[in-house]
C-alpha positions as CSV (number, residue, x, y, z in Angstrom):
1,M,53.7,-15.4,-88.1
2,I,57.3,-14.6,-89.4
3,D,59.7,-16.6,-87.7
4,G,63.3,-18.8,-88.3
5,H,61.4,-21.4,-90.6
6,T,60.0,-18.5,-93.0
7,S,61.0,-18.6,-96.6
8,L,61.5,-15.3,-98.4
9,Y,60.6,-14.0,-101.9
10,G,60.6,-10.8,-103.4
11,F,60.3,-8.5,-106.5
12,I,63.1,-6.7,-108.0
13,A,62.3,-3.5,-110.1
14,D,63.1,0.2,-109.9
15,P,60.5,1.8,-109.2
16,A,58.9,-1.1,-107.2
17,K,57.1,0.3,-104.5
18,H,54.2,0.4,-106.8
19,S,54.0,-3.5,-107.4
20,L,51.2,-5.7,-106.8
21,S,53.0,-8.9,-106.7
22,P,53.5,-8.3,-102.8
23,L,49.6,-8.3,-102.3
24,I,49.2,-11.5,-105.0
25,H,51.9,-13.7,-103.4
26,N,51.5,-12.6,-99.4
27,T,47.4,-13.5,-100.4
28,S,48.6,-16.9,-101.6
29,F,50.5,-18.0,-98.7
30,Q,48.1,-16.9,-96.3
31,A,45.5,-18.4,-98.1
32,L,47.4,-21.9,-98.5
33,S,49.1,-21.4,-94.7
34,L,52.5,-21.6,-96.3
35,N,55.4,-20.0,-93.8
36,S,56.3,-17.5,-96.6
37,V,56.8,-13.8,-97.1
38,Y,57.2,-11.8,-100.1
39,L,58.8,-8.0,-100.3
40,A,59.3,-5.2,-102.4
41,F,63.1,-4.1,-103.4
42,E,64.1,-1.5,-105.0
43,V,67.1,-1.6,-106.8
44,D,68.9,0.7,-109.4
45,Q,71.0,-0.5,-111.9
46,A,74.2,0.1,-110.5
47,H,73.0,-2.4,-107.5
48,L,71.7,-5.3,-110.0
49,A,74.4,-7.2,-109.7
50,D,74.5,-6.8,-105.7
51,A,70.7,-7.8,-105.1
52,V,71.5,-11.1,-107.3
53,N,74.3,-12.3,-105.2
54,A,71.7,-11.6,-102.0
55,I,69.4,-13.6,-103.6
56,R,71.7,-16.7,-103.5
57,T,73.1,-15.7,-99.8
58,L,70.3,-14.5,-98.0
59,P,69.1,-16.9,-99.5
60,I,65.8,-15.8,-101.5
61,L,64.2,-18.9,-102.9
62,G,62.5,-17.0,-105.9
63,A,62.2,-13.4,-107.1
64,N,59.8,-11.6,-109.8
65,V,61.9,-9.1,-111.9
66,S,60.5,-5.8,-113.6
67,M,61.7,-2.9,-115.9
68,P,64.5,-1.9,-116.4
69,H,66.4,-5.5,-114.9
70,K,64.4,-7.8,-117.4
71,Q,67.2,-8.3,-120.1
72,A,70.2,-6.8,-117.6
73,I,69.4,-9.5,-115.1
74,I,70.4,-12.7,-117.7
75,P,74.4,-12.2,-117.8
76,L,73.9,-12.6,-113.6
77,L,72.3,-15.9,-113.5
78,D,73.4,-19.2,-114.0
79,S,70.9,-20.5,-117.0
80,V,67.8,-19.3,-118.4
81,T,65.0,-21.3,-119.9
82,E,64.4,-21.7,-123.5
83,T,61.1,-19.1,-123.2
84,S,63.5,-16.4,-121.7
85,Q,66.4,-17.1,-124.0
86,Q,63.9,-16.5,-127.1
87,L,62.4,-13.4,-125.7
88,G,65.9,-11.9,-124.2
89,A,63.9,-11.5,-121.0
90,V,63.6,-12.6,-117.4
91,N,60.5,-11.8,-115.0
92,T,61.2,-14.7,-113.0
93,V,64.3,-16.5,-111.0
94,I,64.0,-19.6,-109.0
95,N,66.9,-20.3,-106.6
96,R,67.6,-24.0,-106.9
97,D,70.3,-24.5,-104.0
98,G,72.3,-21.6,-105.1
99,R,72.1,-22.2,-108.4
100,L,69.7,-19.2,-110.0
101,I,67.3,-20.0,-113.3
102,G,65.4,-16.8,-115.4
103,D,62.2,-17.6,-116.9
104,S,59.6,-15.6,-118.5
105,T,56.2,-16.4,-117.5
106,D,54.5,-13.8,-119.0
107,G,53.3,-15.6,-122.4
108,E,51.9,-18.6,-120.4
109,G,49.9,-15.8,-118.0
110,F,48.2,-14.5,-120.9
111,L,47.4,-17.9,-122.3
112,G,46.1,-18.8,-118.8
113,A,44.0,-15.5,-118.8
114,L,42.1,-17.0,-122.0
115,A,41.8,-20.4,-120.7
116,D,40.0,-18.9,-117.5
117,A,37.4,-17.3,-120.5
118,D,37.1,-20.7,-122.4
119,V,39.0,-19.1,-125.1
120,A,41.4,-21.3,-127.1
121,V,44.2,-19.9,-129.4
122,K,45.1,-22.5,-131.3
123,N,44.0,-22.0,-135.5
124,Q,42.2,-19.0,-134.4
125,S,43.4,-15.4,-136.3
126,I,45.0,-13.2,-133.4
127,V,45.8,-9.3,-133.9
128,V,48.8,-8.2,-131.7
129,L,48.9,-4.3,-131.2
130,G,52.6,-3.6,-130.2
131,A,55.9,-5.6,-129.6
132,G,57.2,-4.6,-126.7
133,G,58.2,-6.9,-124.3
134,A,54.5,-8.0,-122.8
135,G,53.8,-8.2,-126.7
136,R,56.2,-10.5,-127.7
137,A,56.0,-12.7,-125.0
138,I,52.0,-13.0,-125.8
139,I,53.1,-13.4,-130.0
140,A,55.4,-16.1,-128.8
141,A,53.0,-17.7,-126.7
142,C,50.0,-17.5,-128.9
143,A,52.0,-18.6,-132.0
144,R,53.3,-21.6,-129.9
145,D,50.1,-22.8,-129.4
146,G,49.0,-22.5,-133.4
147,G,47.6,-19.2,-133.6
148,H,48.0,-17.2,-136.7
149,V,49.3,-14.2,-135.3
150,T,49.5,-10.6,-137.0
151,V,51.9,-8.0,-135.4
152,F,51.3,-4.1,-135.4
153,K,54.2,-2.8,-134.6
154,R,55.1,1.2,-135.0
155,R,57.7,2.0,-137.9
156,N,60.3,3.3,-136.0
157,A,64.1,2.2,-135.7
158,T,63.4,-1.4,-134.0
159,Y,60.8,-2.1,-136.6
160,E,63.0,-3.8,-138.7
161,S,65.3,-5.7,-136.1
162,V,62.1,-6.8,-134.4
163,S,60.5,-7.9,-137.5
164,N,63.7,-10.0,-138.6
165,R,63.5,-11.4,-135.0
166,L,60.0,-12.3,-134.7
167,A,60.0,-13.9,-138.3
168,S,63.0,-16.0,-137.2
169,W,60.2,-17.7,-134.3
170,S,58.8,-20.7,-135.0
171,G,55.0,-20.6,-136.2
172,D,52.6,-18.4,-138.0
173,I,53.6,-14.7,-137.3
174,T,53.4,-11.7,-139.8
175,V,54.5,-8.1,-139.1
176,R,53.1,-5.0,-140.2
177,P,53.2,-1.2,-139.9
178,Y,51.1,0.4,-137.3
179,D,50.2,2.9,-139.3
180,D,48.8,1.0,-142.5
181,V,45.5,2.0,-141.6
182,G,44.2,-0.2,-144.3
183,Q,45.8,-3.4,-143.4
184,M,44.9,-2.8,-139.8
185,Q,41.2,-3.0,-140.6
186,A,41.3,-5.8,-142.6
187,A,43.2,-8.0,-140.1
188,V,41.1,-6.8,-137.2
189,A,37.7,-7.6,-139.1
190,A,39.1,-11.0,-139.6
191,A,40.5,-11.8,-136.2
192,D,39.0,-13.8,-133.6
193,I,41.2,-12.4,-131.3
194,V,42.7,-8.7,-130.6
195,V,45.3,-8.0,-128.3
196,N,46.1,-4.6,-127.0
197,T,49.7,-4.4,-125.7
198,T,50.4,-1.2,-125.9
199,N,50.4,1.3,-123.0
200,V,48.0,3.5,-125.0
201,G,44.9,3.6,-122.5
202,M,46.8,3.2,-119.2
203,A,46.3,6.8,-118.5
204,G,42.3,6.2,-117.3
205,E,41.4,8.8,-119.9
206,G,39.7,8.1,-123.7
207,D,43.1,7.3,-125.3
208,L,42.5,4.3,-128.0
209,P,45.5,2.4,-129.4
210,V,43.2,2.2,-132.9
211,P,41.6,4.6,-135.1
212,P,38.0,5.0,-135.3
213,E,38.2,3.4,-138.6
214,V,39.9,0.3,-137.2
215,L,37.7,0.4,-134.4
216,G,34.4,0.4,-136.2
217,Q,35.8,-2.9,-137.7
218,L,35.1,-5.3,-134.1
219,H,31.9,-7.2,-134.0
220,P,30.0,-9.8,-131.9
221,G,32.0,-13.0,-131.6
222,Q,35.1,-11.6,-131.2
223,V,37.6,-11.5,-128.1
224,V,39.3,-8.3,-127.4
225,A,41.8,-8.2,-125.0
226,D,44.3,-5.5,-123.0
227,A,47.3,-6.0,-121.5
228,I,46.9,-3.1,-118.7
229,Y,44.9,-4.1,-115.9
230,F,44.4,-0.6,-114.3
231,P,42.2,1.1,-115.3
232,L,40.0,-2.3,-115.0
233,E,38.1,-0.9,-118.3
234,T,40.3,0.7,-120.8
235,A,38.8,3.1,-123.5
236,L,39.1,0.1,-125.8
237,L,37.9,-2.4,-124.0
238,R,34.3,0.2,-122.8
239,Q,34.0,0.2,-126.8
240,A,34.5,-3.2,-127.8
241,R,32.1,-4.2,-125.1
242,R,29.3,-1.8,-126.8
243,Q,30.2,-3.3,-130.4
244,G,29.3,-6.9,-128.5
245,C,32.7,-8.2,-127.8
246,Q,34.1,-10.3,-125.2
247,V,36.5,-8.5,-123.7
248,L,39.2,-9.2,-121.0
249,N,41.5,-6.9,-119.0
250,G,44.9,-7.2,-118.1
251,L,44.1,-8.6,-114.2
252,G,43.8,-12.6,-115.8
253,M,47.2,-12.1,-117.0
254,L,48.9,-10.2,-114.2
255,V,47.2,-13.3,-111.7
256,H,48.5,-16.2,-114.0
257,Q,52.2,-15.1,-114.7
258,A,52.5,-14.6,-110.9
259,A,50.9,-18.0,-110.5
260,D,53.3,-19.8,-112.9
261,S,56.2,-18.1,-110.6
262,F,54.5,-19.1,-107.8
263,Q,54.3,-22.8,-108.6
264,Q,57.6,-23.0,-109.8
265,W,59.0,-21.5,-106.4
266,T,56.7,-23.6,-104.3
267,G,55.5,-26.5,-106.2
268,A,51.8,-25.1,-104.7
269,T,48.9,-23.9,-107.0
270,M,48.1,-20.4,-106.5
271,P,44.4,-20.2,-105.2
272,I,43.6,-17.6,-108.4
273,E,40.2,-16.6,-107.7
274,T,40.7,-15.4,-104.1
275,V,44.3,-13.6,-105.2
276,K,42.3,-12.1,-108.1
277,K,39.5,-10.5,-105.6
278,A,42.0,-9.3,-103.7
279,V,43.7,-7.3,-106.6
280,Q,40.7,-6.4,-107.7
281,Q,39.7,-4.9,-104.4
282,Q,43.0,-2.8,-104.2
283,L,42.8,-1.5,-107.6
284,L,39.3,-0.4,-106.6
285,N,40.5,1.0,-103.3
286,S,42.9,3.2,-105.3
287,T,40.3,5.1,-107.5
288,K,38.6,6.3,-104.3
């Protein structure tokens, strides 16, 4: 029951109404009998500073941040973690008595999803398709955990700057152009883990993020992960499963990145399996 002691948490983005974060966190609060509530706030760029001030004033004890505010919110905060500084992005705000701290939990969320599937990163060869926001978080986390990471990025206006940025990070990170099919074939064939962080496949159709000659390199013993959580099985995962790979959709990463935020806000451990079931049911219902 909401009363005068109920603590408030929230999600800030534009758009925000589609977010599964309220379901994830409110399910957790209910399961753990915490007197808290989590709401979604649709905030445009012109009102972001007002929203950040509201976090302090109300107070909102914690917030998640999504597009288009992950970068723009940084100068409005009191400090950011080393991870957020490295990535240049924030997806979590922690309110410590009016002092706002920004963090990024996406990379740890991916590692948590792998751990649930008993998949280790250290000393493994990892191919990451794409180097956008989620991709960079995954690249950083895997390199930090001792993985050997080969990134395939589209050869566009940001290719050189992103390549140089990734090269400056600690760990074993190599960047290759996405259109070099020969190098992609070799890298995928030799990989232990292949991760799609592009949005190809999100439409739920038969679109694949790699050409057929690259897809043909997938084989048993490999793990193929997709950052996409809806549909639950993308065309890439469906084909990888047919070729004998262990497959992971983006649901685990979604829940684990939220669990990291939840722990920082409340000090409590999110009931991961309960939350996964609730989210999966919601996604299944949305397809009916």
